VOBA-1610 file (N, C-alpha, C; in pm, whole numbers, padded with zeros to 5 digits, always signed):
BEGIN
Met+04454+02654+10455Met+04592+02672+10409Met+04605+02618+10268Leu+04665+02697+10183Leu+04681+02658+10042Leu+04830+02636+10016Thr+04862+02520+09962Thr+05001+02486+09932Thr+05011+02439+09788Ala+05108+02492+09715Ala+05131+02453+09575Ala+05263+02377+09567Tyr+05262+02270+09488Tyr+05382+02190+09466Tyr+05427+02211+09322Val+05547+02263+09307Val+05599+02303+09176Val+05720+02218+09143Pro+05727+02162+09020Pro+05845+02083+08982Pro+05971+02169+08982His+06077+02112+09038His+06206+02181+09037His+06313+02074+09026Gly+06366+02056+08903Gly+06463+01951+08881Gly+06400+01814+08899Ser+06453+01736+08992Ser+06402+01601+09015Ser+06319+01593+09143Ser+06254+01702+09180Ser+06172+01702+09300Ser+06058+01802+09286Leu+05965+01795+09379Leu+05855+01892+09386Leu+05880+01984+09505Glu+05884+02113+09477Glu+05904+02210+09583Glu+05770+02254+09641Arg+05767+02266+09770Arg+05645+02306+09840Arg+05643+02457+09856His+05536+02520+09806His+05524+02666+09812His+05393+02703+09881Pro+05397+02745+10008Pro+05274+02797+10071Pro+05228+02924+10000Val+05100+02933+09971Val+05045+03048+09899Val+04969+03133+10000Pro+05008+03260+10018Pro+04935+03347+10111Pro+04795+03377+10059Pro+04703+03423+10148Pro+04565+03449+10105Pro+04553+03547+09991Asp+04646+03645+09986Asp+04638+03744+09879Asp+04737+03715+09767Gly+04795+03593+09764Gly+04894+03559+09664Gly+04832+03496+09541Glu+04918+03442+09455Glu+04875+03375+09333Glu+04935+03236+09328Val+04861+03144+09269Val+04909+03007+09254Val+05016+03004+09145Pro+05132+02944+09171Pro+05236+02936+09067Pro+05185+02872+08939Glu+05229+02923+08827Glu+05181+02880+08696Glu+05209+02732+08672His+05324+02682+08713His+05365+02545+08681His+05333+02446+08794Ala+05251+02484+08888Ala+05217+02392+08996Ala+05138+02274+08942Val+05175+02152+08982Val+05104+02033+08937Val+05013+01978+09047Trp+05037+02019+09169Trp+04953+01974+09282Trp+04924+02093+09371Ile+04796+02117+09391Ile+04751+02226+09478Ile+04672+02164+09591Asp+04722+02181+09712Asp+04661+02116+09829Asp+04591+02221+09914Leu+04462+02201+09936Leu+04382+02291+10019Leu+04349+02220+10150Leu+04406+02268+10260Leu+04381+02212+10392Leu+04302+02315+10473Asn+04179+02277+10511Asn+04089+02371+10579Asn+04083+02504+10503Pro+04043+02499+10377Pro+04051+02621+10295Pro+03956+02731+10343Ala+04006+02853+10335Ala+03923+02970+10362Ala+03845+03007+10236Pro+03737+03083+10248Pro+03658+03119+10128Pro+03740+03188+10020Asn+03834+03275+10061Asn+03913+03345+09959Asn+04008+03250+09887Glu+04051+03140+09955Glu+04136+03042+09888Glu+04056+02962+09787Asp+03931+02927+09820Asp+03844+02862+09722Asp+03828+02948+09597Lys+03804+03076+09619Lys+03784+03168+09505Lys+03910+03180+09421Leu+04026+03176+09488Leu+04153+03183+09415Leu+04169+03065+09320Ile+04136+02944+09367Ile+04145+02825+09282Ile+04040+02831+09171Glu+03922+02878+09203Glu+03818+02887+09101Glu+03857+02983+08990Arg+03923+03094+09026Arg+03969+03188+08923Arg+04085+03129+08844Arg+04174+03059+08913Arg+04295+03008+08848Arg+04265+02893+08752Leu+04178+02800+08793Leu+04154+02681+08712Leu+04014+02679+08650Gly+03928+02771+08686Gly+03794+02773+08629Gly+03706+02660+08675Ile+03725+02612+08800Ile+03644+02503+08855Ile+03586+02547+08988Ala+03475+02485+09027Ala+03411+02515+09154Ala+03459+02415+09259Val+03521+02467+09364Val+03569+02381+09471Val+03451+02342+09561Pro+03427+02212+09583Pro+03312+02172+09665Pro+03329+02214+09811Thr+03218+02243+09876Thr+03221+02279+10017Thr+03232+02152+10103Arg+03253+02172+10232Arg+03266+02058+10322Arg+03137+01977+10328Glu+03023+02047+10326Glu+02894+01977+10329Glu+02874+01894+10203Glu+02915+01947+10089Glu+02901+01872+09964Glu+02993+01750+09963Met+03111+01763+10023Met+03204+01650+10027Met+03152+01536+10114Gln+03070+01566+10213Gln+03022+01464+10307Gln+02898+01392+10258Glu+02844+01429+10143Glu+02728+01358+10089Glu+02769+01217+10049Ile+02677+01124+10065Ile+02712+00982+10043Ile+02668+00931+09907Glu+02588+01008+09833Glu+02547+00960+09701Glu+02668+00953+09609Val+02676+00844+09533Val+02789+00826+09441Val+02792+00938+09337Ser+02675+00980+09290Ser+02669+01086+09188Ser+02719+01219+09242Ser+02714+01239+09374Ser+02763+01363+09433Ser+02912+01355+09465Arg+02967+01236+09460Arg+03109+01219+09493Arg+03197+01199+09370Leu+03142+01144+09265Leu+03221+01114+09145Leu+03147+01170+09024Tyr+03202+01276+08965Tyr+03135+01337+08851Tyr+03235+01418+08770Val+03192+01454+08651Val+03273+01535+08559Val+03200+01666+08538Glu+03276+01776+08549Glu+03217+01908+08531Glu+03320+02001+08469His+03285+02059+08354His+03376+02150+08282His+03511+02082+08255His+03505+01958+08209His+03625+01880+08173His+03716+01852+08293Ala+03666+01872+08411Ala+03741+01839+08533Ala+03675+01721+08602Arg+03758+01629+08653Arg+03707+01511+08723Arg+03707+01537+08873Phe+03590+01526+08935Phe+03575+01546+09078Phe+03555+01410+09144Met+03642+01378+09241Met+03637+01247+09307Met+03654+01267+09458Thr+03554+01227+09533Thr+03559+01238+09679Thr+03565+01098+09739Ala+03661+01078+09826Ala+03680+00948+09890Ala+03685+00964+10041Thr+03653+00857+10111Thr+03662+00854+10258Thr+03797+00795+10297Met+03869+00867+10381Met+04003+00823+10420Met+04014+00817+10572Met+04111+00736+10619Met+04132+00718+10762Met+04217+00831+10819Cys+04185+00868+10944Cys+04264+00966+11019Cys+04280+00915+11163Asn+04393+00951+11222Asn+04417+00918+11364Asn+04404+00769+11391Ser+04444+00687+11296Ser+04428+00541+11315Ser+04522+00486+11421Asp+04627+00561+11458Asp+04720+00514+11561Asp+04683+00563+11700Thr+04570+00632+11712Thr+04526+00685+11841Thr+04405+00607+11890Asn+04354+00648+12006Asn+04235+00583+12062Asn+04105+00636+12001Val+04116+00739+11917Val+03996+00798+11856Val+04013+00804+11704Pro+04020+00689+11637Pro+04031+00692+11490Pro+03903+00747+11429Lys+03917+00807+11313Lys+03800+00862+11246Lys+03823+00860+11096Thr+03716+00886+11022Thr+03725+00896+10876Thr+03697+01040+10836Thr+03752+01077+10722Thr+03732+01212+10672Thr+03716+01207+10520Ala+03640+01301+10467Ala+03619+01308+10323Ala+03728+01393+10259Val+03786+01343+10152Val+03891+01414+10076Val+03848+01418+09930Thr+03855+01535+09870Thr+03817+01551+09730Thr+03942+01568+09644Phe+03949+01491+09536Phe+04054+01502+09436Phe+03993+01561+09309Ile+04055+01663+09255Ile+04006+01727+09133Ile+04118+01725+09030Leu+04092+01660+08918Leu+04189+01657+08807Leu+04142+01752+08699Ser+04225+01850+08667Ser+04189+01947+08565Ser+04315+01997+08497His+04321+01978+08362His+04436+02026+08282His+04568+01974+08339His+04572+01845+08371His+04692+01777+08421His+04740+01833+08555Lys+04652+01901+08625Lys+04682+01950+08759Lys+04590+01878+08858Leu+04641+01855+08976Leu+04563+01791+09081Leu+04537+01891+09192Val+04409+01901+09230Val+04370+01983+09345Val+04311+01889+09449Thr+04361+01896+09571Thr+04306+01815+09681Thr+04245+01909+09784Val+04126+01873+09829Val+04054+01952+09929Val+04029+01861+10049Arg+04076+01903+10165Arg+04062+01818+10284Arg+04052+01905+10409Tyr+03992+01845+10513Tyr+03975+01917+10640Tyr+04040+01842+10755Asp+04118+01743+10723Asp+04199+01670+10821Asp+04333+01637+10755Glu+04417+01568+10829Glu+04551+01539+10778Glu+04577+01389+10775Pro+04522+01317+10676Pro+04555+01175+10660Pro+04705+01157+10634Arg+04761+01053+10690Arg+04905+01032+10679Arg+04955+01016+10536Pro+04880+00954+10442Pro+04932+00942+10306Pro+04974+01074+10242Phe+04910+01184+10278Phe+04947+01313+10221Phe+05088+01353+10265Met+05118+01331+10391Met+05252+01361+10440Met+05355+01269+10375Ile+05320+01139+10361Ile+05413+01043+10303Ile+05445+01079+10158Val+05341+01109+10079Val+05363+01142+09938Val+05433+01276+09924Gly+05396+01374+10008Gly+05463+01504+10001Gly+05612+01493+10027Asn+05650+01414+10129Asn+05793+01395+10158Asn+05862+01317+10048Lys+05792+01218+09992Lys+05852+01136+09886Lys+05881+01221+09762Leu+05784+01302+09719Leu+05803+01383+09599Leu+05901+01498+09624Ala+05915+01539+09750Ala+06014+01642+09780Ala+06156+01588+09764Arg+06172+01456+09782Arg+06304+01395+09764Arg+06331+01362+09618His+06228+01306+09553His+06248+01267+09413His+06113+01256+09345Ser+06108+01308+09223Ser+05987+01296+09140Ser+06031+01288+08994Pro+05949+01225+08908Pro+05984+01217+08766Pro+05995+01357+08704Asn+06074+01365+08600Asn+06091+01495+08535Asn+05963+01545+08471Asn+05881+01452+08422Asn+05755+01490+08357Asn+05636+01471+08451Val+05656+01498+08581Val+05551+01475+08679Val+05427+01557+08646Ser+05311+01497+08669Ser+05184+01563+08641Ser+05087+01537+08755Gly+04973+01601+08748Gly+04871+01580+08852Gly+04824+01437+08857Glu+04815+01372+08740Glu+04773+01232+08737Glu+04871+01142+08812Met+05000+01168+08796Met+05101+01089+08866Met+05092+01109+09017Val+05072+01233+09059Val+05059+01261+09202Val+04935+01190+09258Leu+04825+01193+09181Leu+04704+01124+09225Leu+04728+00975+09242Met+04797+00914+09147Met+04825+00771+09159Met+04912+00740+09281Asp+05009+00828+09307Asp+05093+00808+09426Asp+05011+00819+09554Leu+04920+00916+09558Leu+04836+00933+09677Leu+04745+00811+09699Leu+04682+00764+09591Leu+04593+00648+09604Leu+04672+00524+09645Asp+04791+00508+09589Asp+04874+00394+09626Asp+04914+00402+09773Ala+04944+00522+09822Ala+04980+00539+09963Ala+04860+00512+10053Val+04740+00551+10008Val+04619+00525+10086Val+04596+00374+10100Ile+04613+00301+09991Ile+04593+00156+09994Ile+04699+00088+10082Asp+04824+00133+10071Asp+04929+00077+10156Asp+04901+00104+10303Arg+04852+00224+10329Arg+04820+00259+10468Arg+04708+00171+10522Ala+04605+00148+10441Ala+04495+00060+10483Ala+04546-00081+10510Ala+04638-00128+10425Ala+04694-00262+10446Ala+04771-00269+10578Asp+04848-00164+10609Asp+04922-00161+10736Asp+04828-00163+10856Ile+04719-00087+10847Ile+04624-00082+10958Ile+04559-00218+10978Leu+04519-00282+10867Leu+04456-00414+10878Leu+04553-00517+10935Glu+04679-00508+10895Glu+04779-00600+10949Glu+04794-00582+11100Arg+04796-00456+11143Arg+04807-00429+11287Arg+04682-00477+11361Ile+04566-00458+11301Ile+04442-00506+11364Ile+04447-00658+11378Gly+04494-00727+11273Gly+04502-00873+11278Gly+04591-00921+11392Ile+04705-00855+11412Ile+04796-00894+11520Ile+04730-00873+11656Glu+04664-00759+11673Glu+04601-00729+11801Glu+04480-00819+11827Val+04407-00854+11722Val+04295-00946+11739Val+04344-01084+11779Asp+04455-01130+11721Asp+04514-01258+11761Asp+04556-01256+11908Arg+04608-01141+11952Arg+04649-01129+12092Arg+04527-01138+12185Val+04419-01073+12146Val+04297-01080+12226Val+04242-01223+12227Ser+04246-01289+12110Ser+04198-01427+12101Ser+04279-01518+12192His+04410-01499+12194His+04496-01580+12281His+04462-01555+12427Asp+04434-01432+12463Asp+04404-01399+12601Asp+04270-01459+12645Ile+04177-01477+12551Ile+04047-01535+12585Ile+04056-01686+12601Phe+04119-01751+12501Phe+04115-01897+12496Phe+04238-01964+12558Glu+04350-01894+12565Glu+04472-01953+12619Glu+04538-01855+12715Pro+04481-01835+12834Pro+04541-01741+12931Pro+04683-01781+12965Glu+04767-01677+12987Glu+04909-01704+13012Glu+04932-01767+13149Asn+04851-01731+13250Asn+04877-01773+13388Asn+04793-01891+13433Gly+04738-01965+13339Gly+04657-02078+13377Gly+04520-02072+13315Ala+04444-02175+13338Ala+04315-02187+13271Ala+04213-02087+13322Thr+04231-02036+13442Thr+04130-01946+13498Thr+04179-01804+13517Glu+04303-01772+13480Glu+04357-01639+13499Glu+04391-01577+13364Arg+04366-01447+13354Arg+04393-01376+13229Arg+04476-01253+13258Ser+04560-01214+13159Ser+04644-01097+13179Ser+04563-00969+13177Leu+04444-00972+13116Leu+04357-00854+13110Leu+04222-00888+13172Pro+04163-00795+13246Pro+04027-00820+13297Pro+03926-00820+13183Tyr+03809-00875+13211Tyr+03707-00886+13107Tyr+03670-00750+13049Lys+03663-00649+13133Lys+03625-00515+13086Lys+03723-00464+12981Asp+03853-00483+13005Asp+03953-00437+12910Asp+03949-00519+12781Ile+03921-00650+12793Ile+03912-00733+12673Ile+03795-00690+12587Leu+03681-00662+12649Leu+03564-00618+12572Leu+03590-00482+12508Lys+03660-00393+12578Lys+03695-00263+12519Lys+03787-00282+12399Ala+03884-00374+12411Ala+03976-00399+12299Ala+03902-00455+12179Ile+03810-00548+12202Ile+03732-00605+12092Ile+03648-00497+12025Gly+03585-00411+12106Gly+03503-00305+12050Gly+03583-00205+11969Ser+03700-00166+12018Ser+03782-00067+11946Ser+03834-00125+11814Lys+03873-00253+11815Lys+03922-00315+11691Lys+03808-00331+11589Gly+03689-00362+11638Gly+03575-00371+11548Gly+03542-00238+11485Asp+03548-00131+11565Asp+03520+00003+11513Asp+03625+00044+11410Leu+03752+00018+11439Leu+03859+00055+11346Leu+03847-00025+11216Thr+03815-00154+11227Thr+03800-00237+11107Thr+03687-00187+11019Ser+03575-00149+11079Ser+03462-00100+11000Ser+03497+00030+10929Lys+03577+00116+10994Lys+03618+00242+10932Lys+03712+00215+10814Val+03805+00121+10831Val+03896+00086+10720Val+03816+00029+10603Arg+03719-00055+10634Arg+03638-00115+10528Arg+03558-00008+10454Glu+03505+00088+10529Glu+03433+00199+10465Glu+03525+00277+10372Ser+03648+00301+10416Ser+03745+00373+10333Ser+03779+00294+10207Leu+03797+00162+10221Leu+03831+00080+10105Leu+03718+00076+10003Val+03594+00069+10050Val+03480+00072+09957Val+03479+00202+09880Ser+03505+00313+09949Ser+03508+00444+09884Ser+03620+00453+09782Ile+03739+00405+09820Ile+03853+00408+09727Ile+03826+00317+09607Gly+03761+00204+09630Gly+03728+00114+09519Gly+03636+00182+09417Arg+03538+00256+09464Arg+03450+00329+09372Arg+03527+00435+09294Leu+03618+00503+09364Leu+03699+00605+09296Leu+03785+00543+09187Leu+03847+00429+09217Leu+03933+00363+09117Leu+03851+00316+08997Leu+03730+00267+09022Leu+03644+00226+08911Leu+03607+00345+08824Phe+03578+00458+08887Phe+03549+00581+08812Phe+03669+00623+08728Leu+03788+00619+08789Leu+03909+00656+08716Leu+03934+00560+08599Ala+03911+00432+08621Ala+03932+00334+08514Ala+03841+00361+08396Asn+03717+00401+08424Asn+03624+00433+08315Asn+03662+00562+08244Glu+03725+00656+08317Glu+03763+00784+08259Glu+03902+00783+08197Ala+03980+00677+08225Ala+04119+00676+08178Ala+04128+00681+08026Glu+04035+00614+07959Glu+04038+00614+07813Glu+04016+00754+07758Gly+03918+00825+07816Gly+03891+00961+07769Gly+04004+01056+07801Met+04077+01032+07909Met+04190+01118+07945Met+04318+01076+07875Arg+04309+00966+07796Arg+04425+00917+07720Arg+04544+00887+07811Trp+04516+00814+07916Trp+04624+00774+08005Trp+04706+00663+07938Pro+04836+00657+07964Pro+04918+00550+07905Pro+04879+00414+07960Lys+04921+00310+07887Lys+04881+00173+07922Lys+04934+00133+08059Asp+05057+00173+08094Asp+05112+00131+08223Asp+05035+00193+08340Thr+04985+00315+08321Thr+04905+00377+08427Thr+04772+00304+08443Arg+04712+00262+08332Arg+04586+00188+08341Arg+04608+00050+08404Leu+04722-00010+08375Leu+04755-00137+08441Leu+04775-00118+08591Gln+04835-00005+08628Gln+04851+00025+08770Gln+04716+00043+08838Leu+04623+00106+08765Leu+04487+00121+08818Leu+04423-00014+08844Gln+04437-00106+08748Gln+04381-00239+08765Gln+04445-00312+08883Ser+04576-00294+08900Ser+04644-00357+09011Ser+04593-00303+09145Met+04571-00173+09152Met+04519-00114+09275Met+04376-00160+09301Gln+04297-00178+09196Gln+04161-00230+09215Gln+04164-00370+09276Arg+04256-00454+09225Arg+04268-00589+09282Arg+04312-00583+09428Asp+04403-00490+09460Asp+04448-00476+09598Asp+04333-00435+09689Val+04251-00342+09642Val+04138-00295+09723Val+04039-00409+09748Ile+04014-00490+09644Ile+03920-00603+09660Ile+03975-00703+09763Ser+04103-00735+09752Ser+04160-00831+09847Ser+04163-00775+09988Leu+04191-00645+10003Leu+04192-00585+10136Leu+04050-00578+10193Ser+03952-00552+10107Ser+03813-00551+10154Ser+03772-00689+10204Asp+03815-00793+10131Asp+03785-00930+10176Asp+03853-00959+10310His+03976-00910+10326His+04047-00931+10453His+03979-00855+10567Ala+03930-00733+10537Ala+03859-00656+10639Ala+03730-00728+10681Thr+03662-00789+10583Thr+03542-00866+10615Thr+03575-00986+10703Tyr+03685-01054+10672Tyr+03730-01168+10754Tyr+03759-01122+10897Leu+03827-01008+10912Leu+03857-00959+11046Leu+03730-00920+11120Ser+03634-00862+11049Ser+03507-00826+11113Ser+03436-00951+11165Asn+03435-01057+11084Asn+03373-01182+11128Asn+03446-01242+11249Lys+03578-01233+11247Lys+03657-01287+11358Lys+03632-01207+11485Ile+03621-01076+11472Ile+03595-00991+11589Ile+03457-01021+11645Thr+03358-01043+11556Thr+03224-01078+11603Thr+03227-01212+11677Phe+03302-01308+11624Phe+03316-01439+11691Phe+03380-01423+11829Leu+03486-01340+11838Leu+03552-01319+11967Leu+03459-01253+12067Leu+03376-01160+12018Leu+03281-01096+12109Leu+03181-01198+12163Asp+03128-01283+12075Asp+03035-01388+12120Asp+03104-01485+12216Ala+03229-01521+12182Ala+03303-01614+12269Ala+03330-01552+12405Met+03366-01423+12406Met+03394-01357+12533Met+03270-01352+12621Leu+03156-01320+12561Leu+03031-01318+12637Leu+02996-01458+12687Gly+03026-01561+12606Gly+03002-01698+12649Gly+03090-01737+12766Val+03217-01697+12762Val+03308-01727+12873Val+03260-01659+13002Val+03219-01534+12989Val+03169-01462+13107Val+03046-01532+13164Gln+02957-01578+13077Gln+02836-01646+13124Gln+02869-01779+13192Ile+02965-01852+13137Ile+03005-01980+13197Ile+03063-01957+13336Glu+03146-01856+13351Glu+03206-01831+13482Glu+03101-01782+13581Gln+03004-01705+13534Gln+02895-01665+13622Gln+02814-01787+13667Asn+02790-01878+13574Asn+02719-02000+13610Asn+02796-02084+13712Asn+02931-02087+13695Asn+03012-02162+13792Asn+03002-02101+13932Ile+03001-01970+13937Ile+02990-01904+14069Ile+02855-01935+14132Ile+02749-01926+14051Ile+02616-01955+14103Ile+02606-02102+14146Lys+02672-02191+14071Lys+02670-02333+14107Lys+02738-02357+14241Ile+02847-02284+14267Ile+02917-02301+14395Ile+02826-02259+14510Phe+02756-02146+14492Phe+02665-02102+14598Phe+02550-02202+14617Ser+02501-02256+14506Ser+02391-02353+14517Ser+02436-02479+14589Val+02554-02530+14553Val+02606-02650+14619Val+02630-02624+14767Ala+02685-02506+14798Ala+02710-02472+14939Ala+02580-02470+15018Ala+02475-02416+14956Ala+02346-02411+15026Ala+02290-02552+15050Val+02303-02641+14950Val+02254-02778+14964Val+02336-02856+15066Val+02469-02835+15064Val+02556-02906+15158Val+02526-02866+15302Leu+02499-02742+15324Leu+02474-02693+15461Leu+02331-02716+15507Met+02244-02758+15419Met+02104-02776+15458Met+02086-02888+15561Pro+02141-03011+15543Pro+02124-03117+15645Pro+02182-03080+15781Pro+02305-03024+15788Pro+02353-02984+15921Pro+02263-02880+15987Thr+02211-02789+15906Thr+02120-02689+15963Thr+01994-02754+16019Leu+01945-02856+15948Leu+01827-02927+15996Leu+01855-02996+16130Ile+01970-03062+16139Ile+02006-03132+16264Ile+02024-03032+16378Ala+02094-02920+16347Ala+02114-02820+16452Ala+01981-02760+16495Ser+01888-02748+16402Ser+01756-02693+16437Ser+01680-02788+16529Leu+01692-02920+16503Leu+01622-03017+16587Leu+01672-03009+16731Tyr+01805-03004+16747Tyr+01859-03003+16883Tyr+01858-02864+16944Gly+01814-02766+16868Gly+01798-02634+16927Gly+01658-02607+16972Met+01568-02709+16961Met+01428-02688+17002Met+01414-02686+17155Asn+01504-02756+17224Asn+01504-02754+17371Asn+01372-02804+17432Phe+01319-02914+17374Phe+01203-02977+17438Phe+01247-03041+17570Lys+01151-03055+17661Lys+01183-03110+17793Lys+01220-03257+17784His+01147-03332+17702His+01173-03476+17691His+01251-03504+17563Met+01380-03481+17565Met+01471-03517+17456Met+01580-03604+17518Pro+01576-03736+17491Pro+01670-03827+17560Pro+01815-03786+17545Glu+01853-03729+17430Glu+01993-03697+17406Glu+02044-03584+17496Leu+01952-03503+17551Leu+01997-03392+17632Leu+02062-03438+17762Asp+02015-03553+17813Asp+02072-03605+17937Asp+02179-03711+17913Trp+02205-03738+17787Trp+02303-03842+17753Trp+02442-03781+17751Glu+02542-03852+17800Glu+02677-03799+17809Glu+02737-03772+17672Phe+02703-03858+17574Phe+02760-03842+17439Phe+02662-03776+17342Gly+02560-03710+17392Gly+02460-03647+17306Gly+02519-03534+17220Tyr+02600-03449+17281Tyr+02658-03336+17206Tyr+02756-03383+17099Pro+02853-03474+17133Pro+02940-03525+17026Pro+02863-03594+16915Met+02754-03664+16953Met+02676-03732+16849Met+02613-03630+16754Ala+02562-03516+16807Ala+02501-03414+16722Ala+02605-03352+16628Ile+02725-03325+16680Ile+02832-03269+16595Ile+02868-03367+16485Ala+02880-03498+16521Ala+02915-03599+16421Ala+02807-03610+16315Leu+02681-03603+16357Leu+02572-03609+16261Leu+02578-03491+16163Met+02607-03372+16214Met+02612-03253+16126Met+02728-03264+16027Leu+02845-03311+16077Leu+02958-03326+15986Leu+02929-03432+15880Thr+02870-03542+15921Thr+02837-03647+15825Thr+02737-03598+15722Ala+02635-03523+15770Ala+02534-03469+15679Ala+02593-03369+15581Ala+02704-03302+15616Ala+02769-03207+15524Ala+02860-03278+15426Val+02933-03382+15475Val+03033-03450+15391Val+02966-03539+15287Leu+02861-03610+15327Leu+02797-03703+15233Leu+02743-03634+15107Pro+02670-03520+15116Pro+02625-03454+14992Pro+02742-03407+14905Tyr+02852-03361+14970Tyr+02967-03313+14893Tyr+03024-03425+14806Tyr+03046-03542+14869Tyr+03103-03653+14791Tyr+03002-03709+14690Phe+02873-03696+14721Phe+02772-03739+14625Phe+02778-03649+14499Phe+02793-03519+14519Phe+02804-03426+14405Phe+02932-03454+14324Lys+03041-03485+14396Lys+03166-03517+14326Lys+03150-03645+14244Trp+03079-03743+14302Trp+03059-03870+14230Trp+02974-03850+14104Arg+02873-03762+14113Arg+02790-03732+13998Arg+02855-03631+13903Lys+02977-03583+13938Lys+03051-03487+13856Lys+02976-03355+13839Trp+02909-03316+13944Trp+02844-03185+13943Trp+02939-03075+13991Leu+03053-03115+14044Leu+03154-03019+14090Leu+03281-03034+14009
//
């Protein structure tokens, strides 16, 4: 789907372009979502640039993601998708700056595109250009990453509280171990994806900063670039902190599970030791030898029961005294 955004007064109007149509002359932002081959060709004829394919966008070499060709700047970044669902993922998005127009090529729908599209539809500067739209998109991507990391931090704190400070007592938890481990794993996966996106955006901002002088960007735009670079660095550091905390929680959770397993095994071991003397006594009096004085004694049976109870109670209190229980 090809969509062109054209300035109209103090806003950007959204114009879907049919496959056999033409891109409006004054469009400052051209968005390609799951582009068809004929839409790629339309942009190539209109702007004289080659639109990268999906396979080219997914390459990880920096030289394949950030380059200049025919006076157009090609920048591919990794962005988050479906971060509010159980199946978050990353997707490659290409930004192309050419003749003050911005072309975006994407095969998913990251939320910043919707946010910026709605924002510019309400209000945009009178002299809006592709560079301004690009800055708004990058700023929205960074804000979105910050929101995701903040949400991850809150959920990680909740998991930490459930591990170390159960609500219903020292031995009861609101979530079973399986659910806690799943929560830790999902937060770790989401954090790694956000960190990957931030590293990609950081490289893109560095490339833009190096190219800003050649594109003769105004000083305030370059200052905004520097501010976004600082934000990306701080968010990357925060993502690293969350990754370390998640790793610690995973180790702690496995340690708690091991301790409780050891406690269960200890209970069985103590029970076996406690019952061993009574079993020995019962075995002796179950031999039924002919010459056993206690068999003809009136108090022989009560004495055997008392011996078994004593043999069970004494080891129990001995273990309590040694603090093994």
